[in-house]
C-alpha positions in Angstrom: 0.0 0.0 0.0 2.8 2.4 0.8 4.8 1.8 -2.3 3.1 3.7 -5.1 4.4 2.4 -8.4 3.4 5.0 -11.0 2.1 3.0 -14.0 1.9 5.7 -16.7 5.3 5.6 -18.3 8.0 5.6 -15.6 11.4 6.4 -17.1 13.7 3.4 -17.2 16.0 4.9 -14.5 13.2 5.5 -12.0 13.8 2.3 -10.0 17.5 3.0 -9.9 16.7 6.4 -8.4 14.6 4.8 -5.8 17.4 2.3 -4.9 20.0 5.1 -4.8 17.7 7.0 -2.3 17.2 4.0 -0.2 21.0 3.5 0.0 21.5 7.2 0.9 18.8 7.0 3.6 20.5 4.0 5.1 23.8 6.0 5.4 22.1 9.3 6.4 19.4 8.6 8.9 17.2 11.4 10.1 19.0 13.3 12.8 17.2 13.2 16.2 15.3 16.3 17.2 16.6 18.1 20.2 14.1 18.5 23.1 14.0 22.2 22.8 14.4 22.4 19.0 11.4 23.9 17.1 10.0 21.6 14.5 10.8 23.9 11.5 14.4 24.2 12.6 14.6 20.4 12.8 13.0 20.1 9.3 15.4 22.7 7.9 18.3 20.6 9.0 16.7 17.7 7.1 16.2 20.0 4.1 19.9 20.8 3.9 20.8 17.1 4.3 18.5 16.1 1.5 19.9 18.9 -0.7 23.4 17.8 0.0 22.4 14.3 -1.3 20.8 15.7 -4.4 17.2 15.0 -3.5 15.7 18.5 -3.6 14.6 20.1 -6.9 14.9 17.1 -9.1 12.5 18.6 -11.7 14.1 22.0 -11.6 16.6 22.8 -14.5 20.3 22.4 -13.7 21.0 26.1 -14.4 18.7 27.0 -11.5 20.2 24.6 -9.0 18.1 21.5 -9.7 18.9 18.2 -11.5 16.9 18.7 -14.7 14.9 15.6 -14.3 11.1 15.1 -14.5 8.2 15.6 -12.1 8.0 11.9 -11.8 11.5 11.7 -10.3 10.6 14.2 -7.6 7.4 12.3 -6.9 9.3 9.1 -6.5 11.6 10.8 -4.0 8.6 12.0 -2.0 7.1 8.6 -2.2 10.2 6.8 -0.9 10.6 9.2 2.0 7.0 8.9 3.0 7.0 5.1 2.8 9.9 5.0 5.3 8.4 7.5 7.7 10.9 10.2 7.0 9.9 13.8 6.6 9.3 14.6 3.0 11.1 16.9 0.7 10.7 20.5 1.9 7.4 21.9 0.6 9.0 24.5 -1.7 8.0 22.9 -5.0 5.0 25.1 -5.5 7.1 28.2 -4.9 9.9 27.0 -7.1 7.5 26.3 -10.0 5.9 29.7 -9.6 9.3 31.3 -10.0 10.2 29.1 -12.9 7.1 30.0 -14.8 6.7 33.7 -13.9 10.0 34.9 -12.6 12.6 36.8 -14.7 15.8 35.1 -15.7 17.6 37.1 -13.1 15.2 36.1 -10.4 15.4 32.4 -11.3 19.2 32.4 -11.2 19.4 34.4 -8.0 16.6 32.9 -6.0 16.1 29.3 -7.0 19.5 27.8 -6.1 19.3 29.4 -2.6 15.7 28.2 -2.1 16.5 24.7 -3.1 19.6 24.6 -0.9 17.8 26.0 2.1 20.0 29.1 2.2 16.8 31.1 2.1 13.6 29.9 3.9 10.4 30.9 2.2 6.8 31.4 3.3 3.6 32.3 1.3 1.7 35.5 1.9 -1.7 34.9 0.2 -4.6 34.7 2.6 -6.0 37.6 4.6 -8.5 38.0 7.5 -11.2 39.0 5.0 -9.9 37.0 2.0 -8.9 33.5 2.6 -10.6 31.2 0.2 -11.9 34.3 -1.7 -8.4 35.3 -2.7 -9.5 37.8 -5.3 -11.1 39.8 -2.4 -7.7 40.7 -0.8 -7.3 44.2 0.4 -3.5 44.4 0.9 -2.3 47.1 -1.5 1.0 47.8 -3.3 0.9 51.4 -4.6 3.5 52.4 -7.1 5.4 55.5 -6.3 6.8 58.1 -8.7 10.2 56.5 -8.5 8.9 53.1 -9.6 9.0 51.4 -6.2 5.9 50.1 -4.4 4.6 50.9 -1.0 2.8 47.9 0.6 0.2 48.1 3.4 -2.1 45.4 4.7 -2.3 42.2 6.6 -1.8 38.5 5.8 -3.0 35.5 7.9 -2.2 31.8 8.1 1.3 32.5 6.9 3.0 29.2 7.8 6.2 29.5 9.7 6.8 33.1 8.8 8.7 33.6 12.0 11.4 31.2 10.7 11.5 32.5 7.1 13.7 34.9 5.2 11.5 35.6 2.2 7.8 35.6 1.4 6.0 35.2 -1.9 3.5 38.0 -1.4 0.3 38.8 -3.3 -1.0 42.4 -3.2 -3.5 44.5 -5.2 -1.8 46.9 -7.6 -4.7 48.2 -9.7 -7.7 50.1 -8.5 -9.7 50.1 -11.7 -9.0 46.7 -13.1 -11.2 43.7 -12.3 -10.4 41.9 -9.1 -8.5 38.9 -10.7 -6.5 41.3 -13.0 -5.4 43.7 -10.3 -3.2 41.4 -8.2 0.6 41.2 -8.4 3.2 39.0 -6.8 6.3 40.1 -5.0 9.3 38.7 -3.3 9.2 40.2 0.2 12.3 40.1 2.5 10.8 39.7 6.0 13.5 41.8 7.6 12.3 44.8 5.5 11.3 47.8 7.7 7.5 47.9 8.2 7.1 44.1 8.4 5.8 42.5 11.6 5.4 38.8 12.1 3.1 37.5 14.9 2.8 33.7 15.5 -0.6 32.2 16.3 -1.1 29.1 18.5 -3.2 26.4 16.9 -5.4 23.8 18.6 -2.8 21.1 18.3 -0.2 23.3 20.1 1.8 24.3 17.0 2.7 27.9 16.3 2.8 27.2 12.5 0.4 30.0 11.5 1.4 33.6 11.7 -0.1 37.0 11.1 1.9 39.3 8.8 1.5 43.0 9.2 2.7 45.3 6.4 3.0 49.0 7.3 4.4 51.1 4.4 6.8 48.4 3.2 8.9 49.5 0.2 9.5 47.1 -2.6 11.5 47.7 -5.7 10.0 47.0 -9.1 12.7 44.3 -9.5 11.1 42.5 -6.6 7.8 42.0 -8.4 7.4 38.5 -9.9 5.9 38.6 -13.4 3.9 41.4 -14.9 1.9 43.9 -12.9 -1.6 42.4 -12.6 -0.3 38.9 -13.4 -0.4 37.6 -9.8 -3.7 35.6 -10.2 -2.1 33.2 -12.7 0.9 32.7 -10.5 -1.4 32.0 -7.5 -3.4 29.4 -9.4 -0.2 27.7 -10.5 1.0 27.7 -6.9 -2.2 26.2 -5.4 -2.4 23.5 -8.1 0.9 22.1 -6.8 -0.3 22.4 -3.2 -3.4 20.3 -4.0 -1.6 17.2 -5.5 -1.1 14.7 -2.7 1.9 13.2 -4.5 3.6 16.6 -4.7 3.1 17.3 -1.0 4.1 13.9 0.2 0.7 13.2 1.9 -0.1 10.0 0.0 2.6 7.7 1.5 1.8 9.1 5.0 -1.9 8.2 4.4 -0.9 4.9 3.0 1.1 3.8 6.0 -1.9 4.5 8.3 -4.4 2.8 5.9 -2.2 -0.3 5.9 -2.1 -0.2 9.7 -5.9 -0.1 9.7 -6.2 -3.0 7.3 -3.9 -5.1 9.4 -6.0 -4.4 12.5 -9.2 -5.2 10.6 -7.9 -8.6 9.5 -6.6 -9.4 13.0 -9.8 -8.3 14.9 -12.5 -8.7 12.3 -14.9 -10.6 14.6 -14.4 -8.1 17.5 -14.8 -4.8 15.8 -17.8 -2.6 16.8 -20.7 -2.3 14.5 -19.9 0.0 11.6 -16.1 0.3 12.2 -15.2 -2.3 9.6 -17.2 -0.2 7.1 -15.4 2.9 8.1 -12.0 1.2 7.5 -13.2 0.1 4.1 -14.2 3.6 3.2 -10.8 4.8 4.2 -9.2 2.3 1.9 -11.5 3.4 -1.0 -10.8 7.1 -0.3 -7.1 6.4 -0.4 -7.2 4.4 -3.6 -9.3 7.0 -5.4 -6.9 9.8 -4.3 -3.9 7.7 -5.5 -5.6 7.4 -9.0 -6.4 11.1 -9.2 -2.9 12.1 -8.1 -1.4 9.9 -10.7 -3.6 11.4 -13.3 -2.4 15.0 -12.4 1.2 13.9 -12.5 0.7 12.3 -15.9 -1.0 15.4 -17.2 2.0 17.5 -16.1 4.4 15.1 -17.8 2.5 15.6 -21.0 2.9 19.4 -20.7 -0.7 20.1 -19.7 -1.1 23.2 -17.5 -2.8 22.9 -14.2 -6.4 23.9 -14.2 -9.6 23.9 -12.1 -9.4 20.1 -11.9 -7.1 20.6 -8.9 -10.2 21.5 -6.9 -11.4 17.9 -7.3 -8.1 16.7 -5.9 -8.3 19.1 -2.9 -11.8 17.8 -2.1 -10.7 14.2 -2.4 -7.6 14.8 -0.2 -9.7 16.6 2.4 -12.2 13.7 2.6 -9.5 11.1 2.7 -7.5 12.8 5.4 -10.4 13.7 7.7 -12.1 10.3 7.5 -8.7 8.5 7.9 -7.7 10.2 11.2 -11.3 10.1 12.6 -11.4 6.4 12.0 -7.9 5.8 13.3 -8.9 7.4 16.6 -11.8 5.0 16.9 -9.5 2.0 16.2 -6.6 3.2 18.4 -8.2 5.3 21.1 -5.1 4.8 23.3 -3.3 7.3 21.1 -5.5 10.2 22.4 -3.8 10.2 25.7 -0.9 7.8 25.3 2.8 8.5 24.9 2.8 8.2 21.1 -0.2 10.4 20.4 0.8 11.2 16.9 -2.6 10.2 15.5 -4.4 12.6 17.8 -2.2 15.5 16.7 -2.7 14.6 13.1 -6.5 14.3 13.7 -6.6 17.9 15.1 -4.6 19.2 12.1 -6.9 17.3 9.7 -9.8 19.5 10.8 -8.1 22.3 8.9 -8.0 20.4 5.7 -11.4 21.7 4.6 -10.2 25.3 5.1 -6.6 25.7 4.1 -5.8 26.0 0.4 -9.4 27.1 -0.2 -12.4 25.9 1.7 -14.4 22.8 0.5 -17.3 25.1 -0.3 -15.1 27.2 -2.6 -13.7 24.1 -4.3 -17.3 22.9 -5.0 -18.1 26.3 -6.5 -15.1 26.1 -8.8 -16.1 22.7 -9.9 -19.6 23.8 -10.6 -18.8 26.9 -12.5 -15.6 26.1 -14.3 -15.9 22.3 -14.9 -19.6 21.6 -15.0 -20.5 25.0 -16.4 -23.6 25.2 -14.1 -25.5 28.5 -14.1 -24.7 30.8 -11.3 -28.4 31.2 -10.3 -28.8 27.4 -9.9 -31.3 27.1 -12.7 -30.9 24.8 -15.7 
């Protein structure tokens, strides 16, 4: 269950890549986390180790610090790491591909090698208190001055691990008269710039992953804009498409390990399971297999050169359903993990509650599917 052979045209060297990574992992085990070491600091150490072994940015061209391979190679690395319980490749692929597609040549050569190596830690400044899933409703503004620079004012929310980051891929409104989707621009924001304040937020599971980001008259040069002015919406959609593929994010092998654990338990205790629990486990297996199939499809489309589109909303809904049902069921099967020493499942369960919110709420994803894929009328009438 945890080994996900991708059956749509694997390159001949893919299995060799997997063997090489297994050998590397045997020689470079995950370093232990110090008792007082914040999780992002620990994961950053792992990031740098992976990069030193050549396992970060496999699908990024060599001239920008990658290995010039295919998305399938990077997916295989994420799969192997997840199958072995190791932290995945750092989640920078969606940012790297945004820069690859929309950044200038100078930005690609300057920013990408440092991003891949972990020399610069990045975060993402998209959501706002009044514009989370409705990204086009953002109010943060970047006003162009007479000398060509921008002055940015506003607030971002849910900015993951901004307190540990150096740079932020920021979206801000740059046009007052243009339609909402055509008046958003993207910028590279150094978080040590005067006028930037980062304030961590404590989540229900105890993490301080989320942050508020306050921008008070922050000056950005025109050269710090990514892509054309008003072109930020296309960049944002490319970014979230990578965030919604469970193979890209490394979620699938993590789900797969738990699904297999549930299956083993169901086989061993079939006659003693409470009413309905066997059905719940079966639904988790089906959810997982459907998500695997859709994730493979998206990867195959990317290999064929097809641009990401609104279909990623289907993937997000499937991932949300699979994750939430999986951890809810796992708590029923392993209730000792709620209060026990190894309460990893309980922490993951708490985090899974956010799956229907982050990356666009499930309601927004259904609206996208209805309008852009099914072409349903906005007033609900046929």
